C-alpha positions as a Python dict, from the first residue, in 0.01 Angstrom:
ca = {
    (1, 'X'): (0, 0, 0),
    (2, 'X'): (-375, -11, -32),
    (3, 'X'): (-383, -128, 339),
    (4, 'X'): (-98, 179, 436),
    (5, 'X'): (-360, 396, 280),
    (6, 'X'): (-658, 296, 432),
    (7, 'X'): (-464, 322, 798),
    (8, 'X'): (-296, 695, 766),
    (9, 'X'): (-647, 808, 686),
    (10, 'X'): (-826, 604, 917),
    (11, 'X'): (-553, 777, 1170),
    (12, 'X'): (-663, 1127, 1054),
    (13, 'X'): (-970, 1114, 1075),
    (14, 'X'): (-961, 971, 1403),
    (15, 'X'): (-705, 1278, 1505),
    (16, 'X'): (-824, 1505, 1300),
    (17, 'X'): (-1182, 1439, 1241),
    (18, 'X'): (-1488, 1589, 1375),
    (19, 'X'): (-1670, 1322, 1586),
    (20, 'X'): (-1818, 1503, 1783),
    (21, 'X'): (-2098, 1591, 1496),
    (22, 'X'): (-2120, 1276, 1291),
    (23, 'X'): (-2488, 1341, 1221),
    (24, 'X'): (-2419, 1649, 981),
    (25, 'X'): (-2196, 1400, 770),
    (26, 'X'): (-2349, 1044, 791),
    (27, 'X'): (-2621, 1177, 470),
    (28, 'X'): (-2261, 1281, 275),
    (29, 'X'): (-2154, 962, 384),
    (30, 'X'): (-2486, 728, 306),
    (31, 'X'): (-2417, 937, -66),
    (32, 'X'): (-2144, 844, -170),
    (33, 'X'): (-2130, 489, -48),
    (34, 'X'): (-2367, 382, -226),
    (35, 'X'): (-2294, 598, -529),
    (36, 'X'): (-2007, 444, -567),
    (37, 'X'): (-2205, 29, -500),
    (38, 'X'): (-2468, 193, -767),
    (39, 'X'): (-2164, 263, -1049),
    (40, 'X'): (-2009, -109, -937),
    (41, 'X'): (-2308, -233, -1044),
    (42, 'X'): (-2438, -81, -1315),
    (43, 'X'): (-2082, -58, -1484),
    (44, 'X'): (-1915, -393, -1398),
    (45, 'X'): (-1756, -508, -1724),
    (46, 'X'): (-1658, -141, -1766),
    (47, 'X'): (-1409, -57, -1534),
    (48, 'X'): (-1234, 259, -1591),
    (49, 'X'): (-1022, 82, -1384),
    (50, 'X'): (-914, -162, -1122),
    (51, 'X'): (-775, -218, -817),
    (52, 'X'): (-509, -442, -708),
    (53, 'X'): (-301, -453, -426),
    (54, 'X'): (132, -427, -525),
    (55, 'X'): (251, -476, -169),
    (56, 'X'): (128, -588, 140),
    (57, 'X'): (-167, -839, 198),
    (58, 'X'): (-193, -949, -159),
    (59, 'X'): (-352, -1260, -47),
    (60, 'X'): (-652, -1058, 154),
    (61, 'X'): (-707, -806, -100),
    (62, 'X'): (-742, -1067, -395),
    (63, 'X'): (-946, -817, -609),
    (64, 'X'): (-1111, -543, -703),
    (65, 'X'): (-1437, -559, -536),
    (66, 'X'): (-1310, -633, -204),
    (67, 'X'): (-1054, -355, -243),
    (68, 'X'): (-1356, -89, -360),
    (69, 'X'): (-1550, -206, -101),
    (70, 'X'): (-1271, -173, 186),
    (71, 'X'): (-1232, 203, 93),
    (72, 'X'): (-1606, 236, 14),
    (73, 'X'): (-1670, 213, 406),
    (74, 'X'): (-1304, 319, 509),
    (75, 'X'): (-1177, 530, 286),
    (76, 'X'): (-1524, 756, 240),
    (77, 'X'): (-1601, 798, 606),
    (78, 'X'): (-1183, 946, 724),
    (79, 'X'): (-1197, 1180, 448),
    (80, 'X'): (-1552, 1285, 466),
    (81, 'X'): (-1478, 1347, 858),
    (82, 'X'): (-1157, 1518, 773),
    (83, 'X'): (-1297, 1726, 510),
    (84, 'X'): (-1652, 1854, 610),
    (85, 'X'): (-1496, 1893, 1021),
    (86, 'X'): (-1282, 2142, 924),
}
């Protein structure tokens, strides 16, 4: 299910995202990614929740870390391009 979520956000960002002025959003994207990486590093043993793939790609998305990295590098930039671009 997470694959579907990420693909939908990526397609929406490709269609409606503001790609011409990506340099304006670069610092915000880095802030989100670094903040999430820092949170995951500091609280590795104390998760608030865990991601688990339930439907598709159970073999590819085996654990919380892989899913979280996919969200950080695909989901966050897509969301930022959509939100800040409008």
